[in-house]
PDB file of the backbone (N, CA, C, O) and the ligand in Angstrom, with CONECT records:
HET     ZN  A 101       1
ATOM      1  N   MET A   1       0.908  -1.241  -0.052  1.00  0.00           N
ATOM      2  CA  MET A   1       0.001  -0.084   0.043  1.00  0.00           C
ATOM      3  C   MET A   1       0.869   1.238   0.035  1.00  0.00           C
ATOM      4  O   MET A   1       1.834   1.380   0.787  1.00  0.00           O
ATOM      5  N   ARG A   2       0.455   2.188  -0.866  1.00  0.00           N
ATOM      6  CA  ARG A   2       1.214   3.411  -0.829  1.00  0.00           C
ATOM      7  C   ARG A   2       0.453   4.418  -0.183  1.00  0.00           C
ATOM      8  O   ARG A   2      -0.767   4.416  -0.353  1.00  0.00           O
ATOM      9  N   LEU A   3       1.007   5.309   0.560  1.00  0.00           N
ATOM     10  CA  LEU A   3       0.262   6.340   1.289  1.00  0.00           C
ATOM     11  C   LEU A   3      -0.202   7.398   0.161  1.00  0.00           C
ATOM     12  O   LEU A   3      -1.252   8.026   0.297  1.00  0.00           O
ATOM     13  N   GLU A   4       0.605   7.554  -0.913  1.00  0.00           N
ATOM     14  CA  GLU A   4       0.128   8.518  -1.883  1.00  0.00           C
ATOM     15  C   GLU A   4      -1.189   8.103  -2.494  1.00  0.00           C
ATOM     16  O   GLU A   4      -2.040   8.958  -2.738  1.00  0.00           O
ATOM     17  N   ASN A   5      -1.398   6.782  -2.760  1.00  0.00           N
ATOM     18  CA  ASN A   5      -2.639   6.446  -3.301  1.00  0.00           C
ATOM     19  C   ASN A   5      -3.698   6.761  -2.380  1.00  0.00           C
ATOM     20  O   ASN A   5      -4.753   7.224  -2.815  1.00  0.00           O
ATOM     21  N   GLY A   6      -3.505   6.533  -1.006  1.00  0.00           N
ATOM     22  CA  GLY A   6      -4.658   6.751  -0.008  1.00  0.00           C
ATOM     23  C   GLY A   6      -4.847   8.343  -0.052  1.00  0.00           C
ATOM     24  O   GLY A   6      -5.974   8.833   0.022  1.00  0.00           O
ATOM     25  N   GLY A   7      -3.814   9.044  -0.163  1.00  0.00           N
ATOM     26  CA  GLY A   7      -4.043  10.529  -0.055  1.00  0.00           C
ATOM     27  C   GLY A   7      -4.747  11.035  -1.252  1.00  0.00           C
ATOM     28  O   GLY A   7      -5.596  11.922  -1.162  1.00  0.00           O
ATOM     29  N   ALA A   8      -4.385  10.450  -2.443  1.00  0.00           N
ATOM     30  CA  ALA A   8      -5.073  10.908  -3.612  1.00  0.00           C
ATOM     31  C   ALA A   8      -6.650  10.421  -3.588  1.00  0.00           C
ATOM     32  O   ALA A   8      -7.590  11.132  -3.942  1.00  0.00           O
ATOM     33  N   LEU A   9      -6.742   9.216  -3.154  1.00  0.00           N
ATOM     34  CA  LEU A   9      -8.078   8.850  -3.041  1.00  0.00           C
ATOM     35  C   LEU A   9      -8.980   9.734  -2.074  1.00  0.00           C
ATOM     36  O   LEU A   9     -10.143  10.038  -2.338  1.00  0.00           O
ATOM     37  N   GLY A  10      -8.347  10.082  -0.999  1.00  0.00           N
ATOM     38  CA  GLY A  10      -9.042  10.977   0.014  1.00  0.00           C
ATOM     39  C   GLY A  10      -9.290  12.291  -0.658  1.00  0.00           C
ATOM     40  O   GLY A  10     -10.336  12.873  -0.373  1.00  0.00           O
ATOM     41  N   VAL A  11      -8.422  12.860  -1.554  1.00  0.00           N
ATOM     42  CA  VAL A  11      -8.517  14.106  -2.209  1.00  0.00           C
ATOM     43  C   VAL A  11      -9.836  13.992  -3.077  1.00  0.00           C
ATOM     44  O   VAL A  11     -10.770  14.794  -3.061  1.00  0.00           O
ATOM     45  N   ALA A  12      -9.723  12.740  -3.903  1.00  0.00           N
ATOM     46  CA  ALA A  12     -10.871  12.546  -4.882  1.00  0.00           C
ATOM     47  C   ALA A  12     -12.169  12.488  -4.232  1.00  0.00           C
ATOM     48  O   ALA A  12     -13.166  13.036  -4.701  1.00  0.00           O
ATOM     49  N   VAL A  13     -12.151  11.746  -3.028  1.00  0.00           N
ATOM     50  CA  VAL A  13     -13.498  11.613  -2.376  1.00  0.00           C
ATOM     51  C   VAL A  13     -13.966  13.031  -1.826  1.00  0.00           C
ATOM     52  O   VAL A  13     -15.161  13.324  -1.834  1.00  0.00           O
ATOM     53  N   ALA A  14     -13.059  13.845  -1.380  1.00  0.00           N
ATOM     54  CA  ALA A  14     -13.333  15.193  -0.882  1.00  0.00           C
ATOM     55  C   ALA A  14     -13.847  15.876  -2.029  1.00  0.00           C
ATOM     56  O   ALA A  14     -14.898  16.505  -1.900  1.00  0.00           O
ATOM     57  N   ALA A  15     -13.208  15.840  -3.229  1.00  0.00           N
ATOM     58  CA  ALA A  15     -13.590  16.639  -4.384  1.00  0.00           C
ATOM     59  C   ALA A  15     -15.052  16.230  -4.855  1.00  0.00           C
ATOM     60  O   ALA A  15     -15.881  17.062  -5.222  1.00  0.00           O
ATOM     61  N   LEU A  16     -15.254  15.011  -4.813  1.00  0.00           N
ATOM     62  CA  LEU A  16     -16.601  14.463  -5.176  1.00  0.00           C
ATOM     63  C   LEU A  16     -17.689  14.774  -4.142  1.00  0.00           C
ATOM     64  O   LEU A  16     -18.844  14.950  -4.529  1.00  0.00           O
ATOM     65  N   ALA A  17     -17.355  14.851  -2.779  1.00  0.00           N
ATOM     66  CA  ALA A  17     -18.324  15.137  -1.764  1.00  0.00           C
ATOM     67  C   ALA A  17     -18.644  16.515  -1.668  1.00  0.00           C
ATOM     68  O   ALA A  17     -19.721  16.913  -1.222  1.00  0.00           O
ATOM     69  N   ALA A  18     -17.616  17.350  -2.130  1.00  0.00           N
ATOM     70  CA  ALA A  18     -17.947  18.923  -1.826  1.00  0.00           C
ATOM     71  C   ALA A  18     -19.256  19.462  -2.527  1.00  0.00           C
ATOM     72  O   ALA A  18     -20.076  20.209  -1.992  1.00  0.00           O
ATOM     73  N   PRO A  19     -19.316  18.976  -3.777  1.00  0.00           N
ATOM     74  CA  PRO A  19     -20.615  19.449  -4.501  1.00  0.00           C
ATOM     75  C   PRO A  19     -21.751  18.939  -3.914  1.00  0.00           C
ATOM     76  O   PRO A  19     -22.785  19.606  -3.895  1.00  0.00           O
ATOM     77  N   VAL A  20     -21.673  17.622  -3.337  1.00  0.00           N
ATOM     78  CA  VAL A  20     -22.860  16.976  -2.663  1.00  0.00           C
ATOM     79  C   VAL A  20     -23.328  17.712  -1.453  1.00  0.00           C
ATOM     80  O   VAL A  20     -24.502  17.934  -1.156  1.00  0.00           O
ATOM     81  N   VAL A  21     -22.145  18.100  -0.723  1.00  0.00           N
ATOM     82  CA  VAL A  21     -22.417  18.811   0.593  1.00  0.00           C
ATOM     83  C   VAL A  21     -22.977  20.245   0.325  1.00  0.00           C
ATOM     84  O   VAL A  21     -23.762  20.792   1.099  1.00  0.00           O
ATOM     85  N   ALA A  22     -22.502  20.831  -0.866  1.00  0.00           N
ATOM     86  CA  ALA A  22     -22.993  22.114  -1.112  1.00  0.00           C
ATOM     87  C   ALA A  22     -24.420  22.116  -1.509  1.00  0.00           C
ATOM     88  O   ALA A  22     -25.226  22.975  -1.151  1.00  0.00           O
ATOM     89  N   LEU A  23     -24.706  21.022  -2.330  1.00  0.00           N
ATOM     90  CA  LEU A  23     -26.166  20.757  -2.784  1.00  0.00           C
ATOM     91  C   LEU A  23     -27.065  20.578  -1.633  1.00  0.00           C
ATOM     92  O   LEU A  23     -28.217  21.013  -1.636  1.00  0.00           O
ATOM     93  N   GLY A  24     -26.543  19.941  -0.654  1.00  0.00           N
ATOM     94  CA  GLY A  24     -27.249  19.466   0.470  1.00  0.00           C
ATOM     95  C   GLY A  24     -27.604  20.864   1.285  1.00  0.00           C
ATOM     96  O   GLY A  24     -28.745  21.053   1.706  1.00  0.00           O
ATOM     97  N   ALA A  25     -26.753  21.636   1.437  1.00  0.00           N
ATOM     98  CA  ALA A  25     -26.851  22.901   2.127  1.00  0.00           C
ATOM     99  C   ALA A  25     -27.919  23.746   1.381  1.00  0.00           C
ATOM    100  O   ALA A  25     -28.824  24.327   1.980  1.00  0.00           O
ATOM    101  N   VAL A  26     -27.758  23.776   0.060  1.00  0.00           N
ATOM    102  CA  VAL A  26     -28.842  24.601  -0.729  1.00  0.00           C
ATOM    103  C   VAL A  26     -30.202  23.899  -0.352  1.00  0.00           C
ATOM    104  O   VAL A  26     -31.145  24.616  -0.015  1.00  0.00           O
ATOM    105  N   VAL A  27     -30.328  22.700  -0.388  1.00  0.00           N
ATOM    106  CA  VAL A  27     -31.670  21.993  -0.217  1.00  0.00           C
ATOM    107  C   VAL A  27     -32.112  22.345   1.175  1.00  0.00           C
ATOM    108  O   VAL A  27     -33.288  22.646   1.379  1.00  0.00           O
ATOM    109  N   VAL A  28     -31.193  22.322   2.174  1.00  0.00           N
ATOM    110  CA  VAL A  28     -31.655  22.600   3.631  1.00  0.00           C
ATOM    111  C   VAL A  28     -32.161  23.972   3.638  1.00  0.00           C
ATOM    112  O   VAL A  28     -33.221  24.263   4.193  1.00  0.00           O
ATOM    113  N   ALA A  29     -31.379  24.869   2.996  1.00  0.00           N
ATOM    114  CA  ALA A  29     -31.717  26.286   3.161  1.00  0.00           C
ATOM    115  C   ALA A  29     -33.042  26.642   2.385  1.00  0.00           C
ATOM    116  O   ALA A  29     -33.791  27.534   2.783  1.00  0.00           O
ATOM    117  N   ALA A  30     -33.281  25.915   1.288  1.00  0.00           N
ATOM    118  CA  ALA A  30     -34.578  26.042   0.584  1.00  0.00           C
ATOM    119  C   ALA A  30     -35.695  25.420   1.432  1.00  0.00           C
ATOM    120  O   ALA A  30     -36.809  25.943   1.464  1.00  0.00           O
ATOM    121  N   THR A  31     -35.431  24.418   2.049  1.00  0.00           N
ATOM    122  CA  THR A  31     -36.561  23.765   2.997  1.00  0.00           C
ATOM    123  C   THR A  31     -36.803  24.757   4.061  1.00  0.00           C
ATOM    124  O   THR A  31     -37.970  24.998   4.373  1.00  0.00           O
ATOM    125  N   VAL A  32     -35.805  25.375   4.668  1.00  0.00           N
ATOM    126  CA  VAL A  32     -35.947  26.249   5.834  1.00  0.00           C
ATOM    127  C   VAL A  32     -36.787  27.407   5.407  1.00  0.00           C
ATOM    128  O   VAL A  32     -37.658  27.853   6.154  1.00  0.00           O
ATOM    129  N   ALA A  33     -36.544  27.913   4.204  1.00  0.00           N
ATOM    130  CA  ALA A  33     -37.233  29.012   3.638  1.00  0.00           C
ATOM    131  C   ALA A  33     -38.562  28.731   3.339  1.00  0.00           C
ATOM    132  O   ALA A  33     -39.404  29.616   3.492  1.00  0.00           O
ATOM    133  N   VAL A  34     -38.909  27.501   2.887  1.00  0.00           N
ATOM    134  CA  VAL A  34     -40.354  27.150   2.606  1.00  0.00           C
ATOM    135  C   VAL A  34     -41.007  27.077   3.892  1.00  0.00           C
ATOM    136  O   VAL A  34     -42.089  27.648   4.027  1.00  0.00           O
ATOM    137  N   ALA A  35     -40.467  26.423   4.891  1.00  0.00           N
ATOM    138  CA  ALA A  35     -40.919  26.164   6.311  1.00  0.00           C
ATOM    139  C   ALA A  35     -41.392  27.605   6.902  1.00  0.00           C
ATOM    140  O   ALA A  35     -42.495  27.763   7.425  1.00  0.00           O
ATOM    141  N   VAL A  36     -40.420  28.639   6.754  1.00  0.00           N
ATOM    142  CA  VAL A  36     -40.702  29.923   7.266  1.00  0.00           C
ATOM    143  C   VAL A  36     -41.817  30.561   6.626  1.00  0.00           C
ATOM    144  O   VAL A  36     -42.650  31.185   7.283  1.00  0.00           O
ATOM    145  N   ASN A  37     -41.885  30.420   5.190  1.00  0.00           N
ATOM    146  CA  ASN A  37     -43.002  30.945   4.450  1.00  0.00           C
ATOM    147  C   ASN A  37     -44.239  30.362   4.880  1.00  0.00           C
ATOM    148  O   ASN A  37     -45.208  31.103   5.046  1.00  0.00           O
ATOM    149  N   ARG A  38     -44.336  29.048   5.096  1.00  0.00           N
ATOM    150  CA  ARG A  38     -45.595  28.395   5.574  1.00  0.00           C
ATOM    151  C   ARG A  38     -45.979  29.053   6.860  1.00  0.00           C
ATOM    152  O   ARG A  38     -47.133  29.440   7.042  1.00  0.00           O
ATOM    153  N   ALA A  39     -44.985  29.197   7.808  1.00  0.00           N
ATOM    154  CA  ALA A  39     -45.185  29.689   9.061  1.00  0.00           C
ATOM    155  C   ALA A  39     -45.870  31.086   9.134  1.00  0.00           C
ATOM    156  O   ALA A  39     -46.757  31.369   9.940  1.00  0.00           O
ATOM    157  N   ALA A  40     -45.363  31.909   8.214  1.00  0.00           N
ATOM    158  CA  ALA A  40     -45.729  33.258   8.000  1.00  0.00           C
ATOM    159  C   ALA A  40     -47.265  33.146   7.525  1.00  0.00           C
ATOM    160  O   ALA A  40     -48.157  33.817   8.044  1.00  0.00           O
ATOM    161  N   HIS A  41     -47.455  32.313   6.583  1.00  0.00           N
ATOM    162  CA  HIS A  41     -48.855  32.183   6.076  1.00  0.00           C
ATOM    163  C   HIS A  41     -49.769  31.778   7.100  1.00  0.00           C
ATOM    164  O   HIS A  41     -50.893  32.277   7.146  1.00  0.00           O
ATOM    165  N   ALA A  42     -49.368  30.869   7.973  1.00  0.00           N
ATOM    166  CA  ALA A  42     -50.145  30.233   8.973  1.00  0.00           C
ATOM    167  C   ALA A  42     -50.514  31.482  10.030  1.00  0.00           C
ATOM    168  O   ALA A  42     -51.630  31.642  10.524  1.00  0.00           O
ATOM    169  N   ALA A  43     -49.471  32.245  10.248  1.00  0.00           N
ATOM    170  CA  ALA A  43     -49.713  33.361  11.236  1.00  0.00           C
ATOM    171  C   ALA A  43     -50.672  34.321  10.603  1.00  0.00           C
ATOM    172  O   ALA A  43     -51.601  34.778  11.269  1.00  0.00           O
ATOM    173  N   GLU A  44     -50.491  34.652   9.336  1.00  0.00           N
ATOM    174  CA  GLU A  44     -51.420  35.470   8.651  1.00  0.00           C
ATOM    175  C   GLU A  44     -52.949  34.889   8.626  1.00  0.00           C
ATOM    176  O   GLU A  44     -53.956  35.595   8.573  1.00  0.00           O
ATOM    177  N   ALA A  45     -52.923  33.596   8.669  1.00  0.00           N
ATOM    178  CA  ALA A  45     -54.335  32.973   8.539  1.00  0.00           C
ATOM    179  C   ALA A  45     -54.960  33.224   9.832  1.00  0.00           C
ATOM    180  O   ALA A  45     -56.138  33.578   9.886  1.00  0.00           O
ATOM    181  N   LEU A  46     -54.197  33.053  10.950  1.00  0.00           N
ATOM    182  CA  LEU A  46     -54.698  33.248  12.317  1.00  0.00           C
ATOM    183  C   LEU A  46     -55.266  34.660  12.569  1.00  0.00           C
ATOM    184  O   LEU A  46     -56.081  34.917  13.455  1.00  0.00           O
ATOM    185  N   ARG A  47     -54.749  35.550  11.692  1.00  0.00           N
ATOM    186  CA  ARG A  47     -55.269  36.999  11.978  1.00  0.00           C
ATOM    187  C   ARG A  47     -56.402  37.298  11.160  1.00  0.00           C
ATOM    188  O   ARG A  47     -56.821  38.455  11.142  1.00  0.00           O
ATOM    189  N   ARG A  48     -57.068  36.219  10.340  1.00  0.00           N
ATOM    190  CA  ARG A  48     -58.221  36.323   9.499  1.00  0.00           C
ATOM    191  C   ARG A  48     -59.392  35.699  10.031  1.00  0.00           C
ATOM    192  O   ARG A  48     -59.235  34.823  10.882  1.00  0.00           O
ATOM    193  N   ARG A  49     -60.545  36.018   9.656  1.00  0.00           N
ATOM    194  CA  ARG A  49     -61.738  35.364  10.019  1.00  0.00           C
ATOM    195  C   ARG A  49     -62.622  35.322   8.731  1.00  0.00           C
ATOM    196  O   ARG A  49     -62.439  36.070   7.770  1.00  0.00           O
ATOM    197  N   PRO A  50     -63.555  34.415   8.807  1.00  0.00           N
ATOM    198  CA  PRO A  50     -64.487  34.268   7.629  1.00  0.00           C
ATOM    199  C   PRO A  50     -65.630  35.262   7.660  1.00  0.00           C
ATOM    200  O   PRO A  50     -66.280  35.466   8.686  1.00  0.00           O
ATOM    201  N   CYS A  51     -65.849  35.855   6.548  1.00  0.00           N
ATOM    202  CA  CYS A  51     -66.995  36.913   6.457  1.00  0.00           C
ATOM    203  C   CYS A  51     -68.309  36.168   6.824  1.00  0.00           C
ATOM    204  O   CYS A  51     -68.566  35.073   6.325  1.00  0.00           O
ATOM    205  N   PRO A  52     -69.044  36.717   7.609  1.00  0.00           N
ATOM    206  CA  PRO A  52     -70.418  36.034   8.029  1.00  0.00           C
ATOM    207  C   PRO A  52     -71.404  36.053   6.775  1.00  0.00           C
ATOM    208  O   PRO A  52     -72.353  35.272   6.703  1.00  0.00           O
ATOM    209  N   ALA A  53     -71.146  36.889   5.904  1.00  0.00           N
ATOM    210  CA  ALA A  53     -72.093  37.018   4.732  1.00  0.00           C
ATOM    211  C   ALA A  53     -71.598  36.112   3.495  1.00  0.00           C
ATOM    212  O   ALA A  53     -72.406  35.427   2.867  1.00  0.00           O
ATOM    213  N   CYS A  54     -70.269  36.145   3.189  1.00  0.00           N
ATOM    214  CA  CYS A  54     -69.906  35.365   1.982  1.00  0.00           C
ATOM    215  C   CYS A  54     -68.787  34.317   2.435  1.00  0.00           C
ATOM    216  O   CYS A  54     -68.452  33.423   1.658  1.00  0.00           O
ATOM    217  N   GLY A  55     -68.270  34.429   3.577  1.00  0.00           N
ATOM    218  CA  GLY A  55     -67.174  33.380   3.955  1.00  0.00           C
ATOM    219  C   GLY A  55     -65.852  33.789   3.495  1.00  0.00           C
ATOM    220  O   GLY A  55     -64.915  33.052   3.802  1.00  0.00           O
ATOM    221  N   ALA A  56     -65.617  34.833   2.816  1.00  0.00           N
ATOM    222  CA  ALA A  56     -64.441  35.235   2.490  1.00  0.00           C
ATOM    223  C   ALA A  56     -63.419  35.536   3.631  1.00  0.00           C
ATOM    224  O   ALA A  56     -63.876  36.137   4.604  1.00  0.00           O
ATOM    225  N   ALA A  57     -62.135  35.209   3.643  1.00  0.00           N
ATOM    226  CA  ALA A  57     -61.161  35.377   4.607  1.00  0.00           C
ATOM    227  C   ALA A  57     -60.844  36.982   4.770  1.00  0.00           C
ATOM    228  O   ALA A  57     -60.214  37.557   3.883  1.00  0.00           O
ATOM    229  N   ILE A  58     -61.277  37.642   5.869  1.00  0.00           N
ATOM    230  CA  ILE A  58     -61.096  38.954   5.897  1.00  0.00           C
ATOM    231  C   ILE A  58     -60.234  39.277   7.225  1.00  0.00           C
ATOM    232  O   ILE A  58     -60.161  38.409   8.096  1.00  0.00           O
ATOM    233  N   ARG A  59     -59.655  40.379   7.369  1.00  0.00           N
ATOM    234  CA  ARG A  59     -58.787  40.646   8.558  1.00  0.00           C
ATOM    235  C   ARG A  59     -59.580  40.742   9.800  1.00  0.00           C
ATOM    236  O   ARG A  59     -60.756  41.104   9.754  1.00  0.00           O
ATOM    237  N   VAL A  60     -59.032  40.455  10.837  1.00  0.00           N
ATOM    238  CA  VAL A  60     -59.710  40.382  12.053  1.00  0.00           C
ATOM    239  C   VAL A  60     -60.217  41.693  12.479  1.00  0.00           C
ATOM    240  O   VAL A  60     -61.277  41.827  13.091  1.00  0.00           O
ATOM    241  N   GLU A  61     -59.327  42.797  12.093  1.00  0.00           N
ATOM    242  CA  GLU A  61     -59.720  44.214  12.521  1.00  0.00           C
ATOM    243  C   GLU A  61     -60.537  44.985  11.536  1.00  0.00           C
ATOM    244  O   GLU A  61     -60.888  46.154  11.690  1.00  0.00           O
ATOM    245  N   ALA A  62     -60.834  44.151  10.412  1.00  0.00           N
ATOM    246  CA  ALA A  62     -61.722  44.898   9.278  1.00  0.00           C
ATOM    247  C   ALA A  62     -63.035  45.009   9.913  1.00  0.00           C
ATOM    248  O   ALA A  62     -63.439  44.233  10.779  1.00  0.00           O
ATOM    249  N   SER A  63     -63.814  46.209   9.353  1.00  0.00           N
ATOM    250  CA  SER A  63     -65.086  46.540   9.801  1.00  0.00           C
ATOM    251  C   SER A  63     -65.985  46.193   8.604  1.00  0.00           C
ATOM    252  O   SER A  63     -67.208  46.262   8.726  1.00  0.00           O
ATOM    253  N   GLY A  64     -65.443  45.845   7.521  1.00  0.00           N
ATOM    254  CA  GLY A  64     -66.242  45.549   6.267  1.00  0.00           C
ATOM    255  C   GLY A  64     -65.636  44.538   5.504  1.00  0.00           C
ATOM    256  O   GLY A  64     -64.426  44.341   5.616  1.00  0.00           O
ATOM    257  N   CYS A  65     -66.402  43.807   4.665  1.00  0.00           N
ATOM    258  CA  CYS A  65     -65.731  42.686   3.830  1.00  0.00           C
ATOM    259  C   CYS A  65     -65.458  43.294   2.566  1.00  0.00           C
ATOM    260  O   CYS A  65     -66.333  43.893   1.941  1.00  0.00           O
ATOM    261  N   PRO A  66     -64.147  43.152   2.115  1.00  0.00           N
ATOM    262  CA  PRO A  66     -63.748  43.674   0.700  1.00  0.00           C
ATOM    263  C   PRO A  66     -64.381  42.959  -0.429  1.00  0.00           C
ATOM    264  O   PRO A  66     -64.514  43.503  -1.526  1.00  0.00           O
ATOM    265  N   ARG A  67     -64.755  41.811  -0.196  1.00  0.00           N
ATOM    266  CA  ARG A  67     -65.437  41.093  -1.375  1.00  0.00           C
ATOM    267  C   ARG A  67     -66.834  41.399  -1.543  1.00  0.00           C
ATOM    268  O   ARG A  67     -67.217  41.775  -2.651  1.00  0.00           O
ATOM    269  N   CYS A  68     -67.653  41.285  -0.577  1.00  0.00           N
ATOM    270  CA  CYS A  68     -69.194  41.504  -0.716  1.00  0.00           C
ATOM    271  C   CYS A  68     -69.636  42.723  -0.210  1.00  0.00           C
ATOM    272  O   CYS A  68     -70.796  43.089  -0.399  1.00  0.00           O
ATOM    273  N   GLY A  69     -68.685  43.509   0.527  1.00  0.00           N
ATOM    274  CA  GLY A  69     -69.069  44.780   0.907  1.00  0.00           C
ATOM    275  C   GLY A  69     -69.925  44.808   2.238  1.00  0.00           C
ATOM    276  O   GLY A  69     -70.331  45.892   2.658  1.00  0.00           O
ATOM    277  N   ALA A  70     -70.201  43.648   2.898  1.00  0.00           N
ATOM    278  CA  ALA A  70     -70.994  43.520   4.062  1.00  0.00           C
ATOM    279  C   ALA A  70     -70.344  44.179   5.169  1.00  0.00           C
ATOM    280  O   ALA A  70     -69.116  44.220   5.241  1.00  0.00           O
ATOM    281  N   ASN A  71     -71.172  44.747   6.120  1.00  0.00           N
ATOM    282  CA  ASN A  71     -70.590  45.364   7.276  1.00  0.00           C
ATOM    283  C   ASN A  71     -70.273  44.257   8.357  1.00  0.00           C
ATOM    284  O   ASN A  71     -71.184  43.493   8.678  1.00  0.00           O
ATOM    285  N   VAL A  72     -69.245  44.155   8.831  1.00  0.00           N
ATOM    286  CA  VAL A  72     -68.763  43.146   9.680  1.00  0.00           C
ATOM    287  C   VAL A  72     -68.569  43.745  11.189  1.00  0.00           C
ATOM    288  O   VAL A  72     -67.773  44.674  11.324  1.00  0.00           O
ATOM    289  N   PRO A  73     -69.239  43.264  12.276  1.00  0.00           N
ATOM    290  CA  PRO A  73     -68.982  43.854  13.525  1.00  0.00           C
ATOM    291  C   PRO A  73     -67.617  43.485  13.828  1.00  0.00           C
ATOM    292  O   PRO A  73     -67.226  42.323  13.717  1.00  0.00           O
ATOM    293  N   VAL A  74     -66.748  44.614  14.274  1.00  0.00           N
ATOM    294  CA  VAL A  74     -65.520  44.410  14.746  1.00  0.00           C
ATOM    295  C   VAL A  74     -65.328  43.445  15.988  1.00  0.00           C
ATOM    296  O   VAL A  74     -65.935  43.603  17.048  1.00  0.00           O
ATOM    297  N   GLU A  75     -64.443  42.458  15.753  1.00  0.00           N
ATOM    298  CA  GLU A  75     -64.321  41.451  16.838  1.00  0.00           C
ATOM    299  C   GLU A  75     -63.522  42.096  17.909  1.00  0.00           C
ATOM    300  O   GLU A  75     -62.489  42.697  17.613  1.00  0.00           O
ATOM    301  N   ARG A  76     -63.933  42.009  19.137  1.00  0.00           N
ATOM    302  CA  ARG A  76     -63.029  42.564  20.311  1.00  0.00           C
ATOM    303  C   ARG A  76     -62.637  41.457  21.093  1.00  0.00           C
ATOM    304  O   ARG A  76     -63.385  40.549  21.456  1.00  0.00           O
ATOM    305  N   ARG A  77     -61.343  41.579  21.354  1.00  0.00           N
ATOM    306  CA  ARG A  77     -60.614  40.597  22.124  1.00  0.00           C
ATOM    307  C   ARG A  77     -61.087  40.346  23.602  1.00  0.00           C
ATOM    308  O   ARG A  77     -61.050  41.257  24.429  1.00  0.00           O
ATOM    309  N   ILE A  78     -61.503  39.173  23.886  1.00  0.00           N
ATOM    310  CA  ILE A  78     -61.883  39.028  25.417  1.00  0.00           C
ATOM    311  C   ILE A  78     -60.876  38.289  26.117  1.00  0.00           C
ATOM    312  O   ILE A  78     -60.277  37.340  25.611  1.00  0.00           O
ATOM    313  N   GLY A  79     -60.666  38.758  27.390  1.00  0.00           N
ATOM    314  CA  GLY A  79     -59.715  38.176  28.235  1.00  0.00           C
ATOM    315  C   GLY A  79     -58.663  39.081  28.773  1.00  0.00           C
ATOM    316  O   GLY A  79     -58.956  40.229  29.106  1.00  0.00           O
ATOM    317  N   GLY A  80     -57.452  38.618  28.873  1.00  0.00           N
ATOM    318  CA  GLY A  80     -56.438  39.439  29.535  1.00  0.00           C
ATOM    319  C   GLY A  80     -56.395  40.826  28.958  1.00  0.00           C
ATOM    320  O   GLY A  80     -56.441  40.967  27.736  1.00  0.00           O
ATOM    321  N   GLY A  81     -56.314  41.785  29.708  1.00  0.00           N
ATOM    322  CA  GLY A  81     -56.170  43.281  29.134  1.00  0.00           C
ATOM    323  C   GLY A  81     -57.590  43.814  28.814  1.00  0.00           C
ATOM    324  O   GLY A  81     -57.728  45.009  28.551  1.00  0.00           O
ATOM    325  N   ALA A  82     -58.581  43.025  28.825  1.00  0.00           N
ATOM    326  CA  ALA A  82     -59.953  43.511  28.626  1.00  0.00           C
ATOM    327  C   ALA A  82     -60.242  44.603  29.660  1.00  0.00           C
ATOM    328  O   ALA A  82     -59.879  44.496  30.831  1.00  0.00           O
ATOM    329  N   GLY A  83     -60.962  45.739  29.142  1.00  0.00           N
ATOM    330  CA  GLY A  83     -61.402  46.804  30.030  1.00  0.00           C
ATOM    331  C   GLY A  83     -60.301  47.988  30.008  1.00  0.00           C
ATOM    332  O   GLY A  83     -60.570  49.131  30.376  1.00  0.00           O
ATOM    333  N   GLY A  84     -59.046  47.589  29.542  1.00  0.00           N
ATOM    334  CA  GLY A  84     -58.023  48.651  29.544  1.00  0.00           C
ATOM    335  C   GLY A  84     -58.538  49.763  28.660  1.00  0.00           C
ATOM    336  O   GLY A  84     -58.270  50.925  28.967  1.00  0.00           O
ATOM    337  N   VAL A  85     -59.304  49.478  27.516  1.00  0.00           N
ATOM    338  CA  VAL A  85     -59.576  50.631  26.608  1.00  0.00           C
ATOM    339  C   VAL A  85     -60.476  51.648  27.288  1.00  0.00           C
ATOM    340  O   VAL A  85     -60.321  52.847  27.058  1.00  0.00           O
ATOM    341  N   LEU A  86     -61.370  51.226  28.079  1.00  0.00           N
ATOM    342  CA  LEU A  86     -62.318  52.108  28.586  1.00  0.00           C
ATOM    343  C   LEU A  86     -61.831  52.611  30.105  1.00  0.00           C
ATOM    344  O   LEU A  86     -62.594  53.178  30.887  1.00  0.00           O
ATOM    345  N   ARG A  87     -60.637  52.350  30.349  1.00  0.00           N
ATOM    346  CA  ARG A  87     -60.231  52.750  31.802  1.00  0.00           C
ATOM    347  C   ARG A  87     -60.078  54.215  31.783  1.00  0.00           C
ATOM    348  O   ARG A  87     -59.749  54.808  30.756  1.00  0.00           O
ATOM    349  N   GLY A  88     -60.322  54.835  32.955  1.00  0.00           N
ATOM    350  CA  GLY A  88     -60.371  56.221  33.138  1.00  0.00           C
ATOM    351  C   GLY A  88     -61.624  56.877  33.294  1.00  0.00           C
ATOM    352  O   GLY A  88     -61.610  58.091  33.499  1.00  0.00           O
ATOM    353  N   ARG A  89     -62.761  56.233  33.224  1.00  0.00           N
ATOM    354  CA  ARG A  89     -64.077  56.691  33.433  1.00  0.00           C
ATOM    355  C   ARG A  89     -64.498  56.536  34.821  1.00  0.00           C
ATOM    356  O   ARG A  89     -65.625  56.890  35.167  1.00  0.00           O
TER     357      ARG A  89
HETATM  358 ZN    ZN A 101     -68.180  38.930   2.540  1.00  0.00          ZN2+
END
């Protein structure tokens, strides 16, 4: 056995593996980007509610439906912090 052969083999393996590792990094980065995008969409979906008239997804703070134009009662958050708005009277 010659050490030179082993060294050359190691270099060859490293040269072959480098693109694979780089590709793997790109795939991982793309996967993470997709996951983050989905999480953002999910968070956005949580901030929406269905229009009582047509069922379209509208923003929680919206007072009207942009699709059918129906007036939507503004949803008020119940629970912790409730009453803070009217404090002072
Ligand atoms: Zn509507």
